[in-house]
C-alpha positions as CSV (number, residue, x, y, z in Angstrom):
1,M,6.9,-40.1,-9.8
2,S,7.5,-41.4,-6.3
3,I,5.6,-40.0,-3.3
4,F,8.9,-38.6,-2.0
5,K,9.7,-36.7,-5.1
6,K,6.1,-35.4,-5.3
7,T,6.2,-34.2,-1.7
8,L,9.5,-32.6,-2.2
9,K,8.3,-30.8,-5.3
10,D,5.1,-29.6,-3.6
11,A,7.2,-28.4,-0.6
12,S,9.6,-26.5,-2.8
13,E,6.7,-24.8,-4.7
14,Q,5.1,-23.8,-1.4
15,A,8.4,-22.5,0.0
16,G,8.9,-20.4,-3.2
17,A,5.4,-19.0,-2.9
18,F,5.9,-18.2,0.7
19,L,9.3,-16.5,0.1
20,G,7.9,-14.5,-2.8
21,A,5.0,-13.3,-0.7
22,E,7.3,-12.3,2.2
23,A,9.7,-10.5,-0.2
24,S,6.9,-8.4,-1.6
25,K,5.0,-7.8,1.6
26,K,6.3,-4.2,2.1
27,A,5.4,-3.3,-1.5
28,Q,1.9,-4.7,-0.9
29,E,1.6,-2.6,2.3
30,A,2.8,0.6,0.5
31,A,0.2,-0.1,-2.3
32,N,-2.5,-0.6,0.3
33,Q,-1.6,2.6,2.1
34,S,-1.7,4.5,-1.2
35,I,-5.1,3.0,-2.1
36,E,-6.5,3.8,1.3
37,G,-5.2,7.4,1.0
38,M,-6.6,7.9,-2.4
39,N,-10.0,6.6,-1.3
40,Y,-9.9,9.2,1.5
41,F,-8.7,11.8,-1.0
42,R,-11.7,11.0,-3.3
43,N,-14.1,11.3,-0.3
44,V,-12.6,14.7,0.6
45,A,-12.7,15.9,-3.0
46,E,-16.4,15.0,-3.1
47,A,-17.1,16.8,0.1
48,K,-15.3,20.0,-1.0
49,K,-16.8,20.2,-4.5
50,N,-18.8,23.4,-3.6
51,V,-15.8,25.2,-2.0
52,A,-13.8,27.8,-3.9
53,F,-11.3,26.3,-6.4
54,K,-8.1,27.9,-5.0
55,Q,-8.9,26.8,-1.5
56,T,-9.8,23.3,-2.6
57,K,-6.7,22.9,-4.8
58,G,-4.4,23.7,-1.8
59,N,-6.3,21.3,0.5
60,L,-6.3,18.4,-1.9
61,F,-2.6,19.0,-2.6
62,E,-1.9,18.5,1.1
63,Y,-3.9,15.3,1.1
64,I,-1.9,13.9,-1.8
65,E,1.4,14.8,-0.1
66,A,0.1,13.1,3.1
67,V,-0.6,9.9,1.2
68,K,2.9,9.9,-0.3
69,F,4.5,10.5,3.1
70,K,2.5,7.7,4.6
71,A,3.6,5.2,1.9
72,I,7.3,6.0,2.1
73,P,8.1,4.0,5.3
74,H,6.4,0.9,3.7
75,R,8.6,1.2,0.7
76,K,11.7,1.6,2.8
77,K,10.8,-1.3,5.0
78,C,10.3,0.8,8.2
79,Q,8.6,-1.1,11.0
80,I,6.4,1.8,12.3
81,P,4.5,3.8,9.7
82,P,3.5,7.4,10.5
83,S,-0.1,8.2,11.2
84,V,-0.9,11.1,8.8
85,I,-4.5,10.6,7.7
């Protein structure tokens, strides 16, 4: 294989990898926001383990909804995500 063909092949592979990464960037950001929110949720659940069940259930539900709300703009390719948590 000539050096030109090898260089062209390497460049096309790198371009494909770059385009694939850019195309999935928003999905990656949404996943990262969800992971961050669920880590926060886990910490809050641990902190509220001695609180009454009915009160804790309502609070934790609100945290789950906040995580969903925070991930939506990333899935819809919005430039500015809301600051919920």
